[in-house]
C-alpha positions as CSV (number, residue, x, y, z in Angstrom):
1,M,-23.5,104.2,-19.8
2,A,-25.9,103.4,-16.9
3,A,-27.4,99.9,-16.7
4,S,-31.0,99.6,-17.9
5,R,-33.7,98.7,-15.3
6,P,-36.3,96.0,-16.0
7,P,-39.6,97.4,-17.0
8,A,-42.1,97.9,-14.1
9,T,-44.6,95.6,-15.7
10,A,-42.1,92.7,-15.8
11,L,-41.2,93.2,-12.2
12,R,-44.8,93.2,-11.1
13,W,-45.5,89.9,-12.9
14,S,-42.4,88.4,-11.3
15,M,-43.7,89.4,-7.9
16,R,-47.2,88.0,-8.7
17,L,-45.7,84.7,-9.8
18,L,-43.6,84.4,-6.7
19,A,-46.7,85.3,-4.5
20,M,-48.6,82.5,-6.3
21,A,-45.8,79.9,-6.0
22,L,-45.2,80.3,-2.3
23,P,-48.7,79.2,-1.2
24,I,-48.6,76.2,-3.6
25,A,-45.2,75.2,-2.3
26,F,-46.4,75.6,1.3
27,I,-49.5,73.4,0.6
28,A,-47.4,70.7,-1.1
29,L,-45.0,70.7,1.9
30,V,-47.9,70.4,4.4
31,W,-49.4,67.6,2.3
32,W,-46.1,65.7,2.2
33,A,-45.7,66.1,6.0
34,V,-49.2,64.8,6.7
35,V,-48.6,61.7,4.4
36,E,-45.3,61.0,6.1
37,L,-46.8,61.4,9.6
38,R,-49.6,59.0,8.8
39,A,-47.2,56.5,7.3
40,W,-45.0,56.8,10.5
41,R,-48.1,56.5,12.8
42,D,-49.8,53.7,10.9
43,G,-46.7,51.7,10.0
44,P,-46.2,50.0,6.6
45,A,-49.1,48.9,4.5
46,P,-50.0,45.2,4.9
47,E,-49.7,44.8,1.1
48,T,-46.1,46.0,1.3
49,V,-45.2,43.6,4.1
50,V,-46.9,40.7,2.3
51,A,-45.1,41.5,-1.0
52,A,-41.8,41.5,0.8
53,S,-42.6,38.2,2.5
54,L,-43.5,36.6,-0.8
55,K,-40.3,37.7,-2.4
56,G,-38.3,36.2,0.5
57,L,-40.1,32.9,0.2
58,Q,-39.5,32.8,-3.6
59,E,-35.8,33.3,-3.1
60,Q,-35.7,30.2,-0.8
61,T,-36.9,28.2,-3.9
62,V,-37.9,25.1,-1.9
63,L,-39.5,24.5,1.5
64,V,-38.9,21.1,3.2
65,P,-41.4,21.1,6.1
66,F,-41.2,17.4,6.8
67,T,-38.9,14.4,6.3
68,A,-39.6,10.8,7.2
69,R,-37.6,7.6,7.3
70,Y,-39.0,4.3,6.1
71,V,-37.8,0.7,5.7
72,A,-38.6,-1.5,2.8
73,V,-38.4,-5.3,2.9
74,V,-38.6,-7.0,-0.4
75,T,-37.9,-10.5,-1.7
76,S,-37.1,-11.6,-5.3
77,K,-36.9,-15.2,-6.6
78,Q,-35.3,-16.9,-9.7
79,Q,-35.8,-20.4,-11.0
80,R,-33.6,-22.0,-13.7
81,L,-32.2,-25.3,-14.6
82,G,-34.3,-27.0,-12.0
83,L,-32.7,-24.8,-9.3
84,A,-34.0,-21.9,-7.3
85,A,-32.5,-18.8,-5.6
86,Q,-33.9,-15.9,-3.7
87,K,-32.7,-12.7,-2.0
88,T,-34.3,-10.6,0.6
89,L,-33.4,-6.9,0.8
90,I,-34.0,-4.7,3.8
91,M,-33.4,-1.1,2.7
92,P,-34.0,2.0,4.8
93,G,-34.4,5.4,3.1
94,T,-35.5,9.0,3.8
95,V,-38.1,10.9,1.9
96,R,-38.4,14.7,1.8
97,Y,-41.8,16.4,1.5
98,E,-41.3,19.7,-0.4
99,I,-43.2,22.8,-1.5
100,D,-42.0,24.6,-4.6
101,L,-41.8,28.2,-3.2
102,A,-40.5,29.6,-6.5
103,S,-43.9,28.9,-8.1
104,L,-45.8,31.1,-5.6
105,R,-47.2,34.1,-7.3
106,E,-49.1,37.2,-6.3
107,D,-52.3,35.6,-7.5
108,D,-51.8,32.9,-4.8
109,L,-52.2,35.6,-2.1
110,D,-55.6,37.1,-1.2
111,W,-55.5,40.0,1.3
112,R,-58.9,41.0,2.8
113,P,-58.6,44.3,4.6
114,D,-62.1,44.1,6.0
115,T,-61.2,41.0,8.1
116,A,-57.4,41.6,8.1
117,T,-57.0,38.1,6.7
118,L,-54.3,36.8,4.3
119,T,-55.1,33.6,2.4
120,V,-52.1,31.8,0.8
121,T,-52.8,29.1,-1.8
122,L,-49.9,26.5,-1.9
123,P,-48.8,24.4,-4.8
124,P,-49.1,20.6,-4.4
125,L,-46.8,18.8,-2.0
126,R,-44.2,16.8,-3.8
127,L,-41.9,13.9,-2.7
128,A,-38.1,14.0,-3.1
129,G,-36.0,10.9,-2.8
130,P,-35.8,8.4,-1.3
131,D,-32.3,8.9,0.0
132,I,-31.0,5.4,0.6
133,D,-29.1,4.7,3.8
134,I,-26.4,2.5,2.3
135,D,-24.9,1.5,5.7
136,G,-28.3,0.3,6.9
137,I,-28.9,-2.1,4.0
138,R,-29.2,-5.8,4.9
139,E,-29.4,-8.8,2.6
140,Y,-30.4,-12.4,3.1
141,R,-29.8,-15.0,0.3
142,D,-30.7,-18.6,-0.5
143,G,-29.8,-20.7,-3.5
144,E,-26.0,-20.3,-3.8
145,V,-25.6,-22.9,-6.6
146,L,-27.9,-21.1,-9.1
147,M,-26.2,-17.8,-8.3
148,L,-22.8,-19.3,-8.9
149,L,-23.8,-20.9,-12.2
150,T,-25.8,-18.0,-13.7
151,N,-26.4,-14.2,-13.4
152,A,-29.4,-14.9,-11.2
153,E,-27.8,-12.8,-8.4
154,D,-27.5,-9.7,-10.5
155,R,-31.1,-10.0,-11.6
156,L,-32.3,-10.5,-8.0
157,D,-30.3,-7.4,-6.9
158,D,-31.8,-5.3,-9.7
159,A,-35.3,-6.4,-8.9
160,N,-34.9,-5.9,-5.2
161,R,-33.5,-2.4,-5.5
162,A,-36.3,-1.3,-7.9
163,A,-39.0,-2.9,-5.7
164,A,-37.5,-1.4,-2.5
165,Q,-37.5,2.1,-3.9
166,R,-41.1,1.7,-5.0
167,E,-42.0,0.4,-1.6
168,L,-40.4,3.4,0.2
169,L,-42.3,5.9,-1.9
170,A,-45.5,3.9,-1.4
171,Q,-45.0,4.2,2.3
172,A,-44.3,7.9,2.0
173,R,-47.6,8.4,0.2
174,G,-49.6,6.9,3.0
175,P,-52.4,9.0,4.5
176,V,-50.7,9.5,7.9
177,P,-47.3,10.9,6.7
178,L,-49.0,13.0,4.0
179,R,-51.3,14.5,6.6
180,L,-48.4,15.3,8.8
181,A,-46.4,16.8,6.0
182,R,-49.3,18.9,4.8
183,T,-49.9,20.2,8.3
184,A,-46.2,21.1,8.7
185,A,-46.2,22.9,5.4
186,I,-49.3,24.9,6.2
187,R,-47.9,26.0,9.6
188,A,-44.5,26.9,8.2
189,V,-45.9,29.1,5.4
190,E,-48.4,30.7,7.8
191,Q,-45.6,31.6,10.2
192,S,-43.5,33.0,7.3
193,F,-46.2,35.5,6.5
194,A,-47.5,36.1,10.0
195,M,-44.2,37.0,11.7
196,P,-43.3,39.9,9.4
197,L,-46.9,41.2,9.7
198,R,-46.7,41.1,13.5
199,A,-43.2,42.7,13.5
200,A,-44.7,45.6,11.5
201,G,-47.3,46.0,14.2
202,L,-50.1,44.6,12.1
203,D,-52.8,42.5,13.7
204,A,-53.5,40.1,10.8
205,R,-54.6,36.4,10.4
206,V,-52.9,34.2,7.9
207,V,-54.5,31.0,6.5
208,A,-52.6,28.7,4.2
209,R,-54.2,26.0,2.1
210,F,-53.4,23.7,-0.8
211,R,-54.8,24.3,-4.3
212,E,-56.5,20.9,-4.3
213,D,-58.4,21.8,-1.2
214,Q,-60.1,24.8,-2.7
């Protein structure tokens, strides 16, 4: 038995559908080629580069733009049984100034395409430490009799250590080191965003600031 042929009407509809699909496919191909050509010519979008830079900073968790070494000199005294004793402690220590990069969010970034400016709002600067230089500690004492008879020396040591740490942090919060640390943090963050933008061929300006300065 001879194979049956498709009806002429069905064949005509198939040809029509194919004729309609080919132009649509061609238009889609041309549109895709134009989009890809523009992307290749113009480079990546600034928002894409900024988002990648933000993710990279978040993964670093903490930025330490500035460290400073300070020296605390404190003296404590004890009087008992008509006797007196005192100890002077000289304690050096290092304080780190940190930025919590993990807390940066997209809301902290403001990209203005009309001026090609990215504004980054930073969380507050925080202090870490002090890290005490044990080898650099020096002590001077007076009143051996009272220290031999009582626990005056232990109390003097405890008081001196606590006072020295407070003094180191007080020095670290001074206006000059804080200004230096803030400036270093701003420059570091600005470079972290500006360098990828420049590498992508984008002429953009980056401005970093602290939330409290808004």
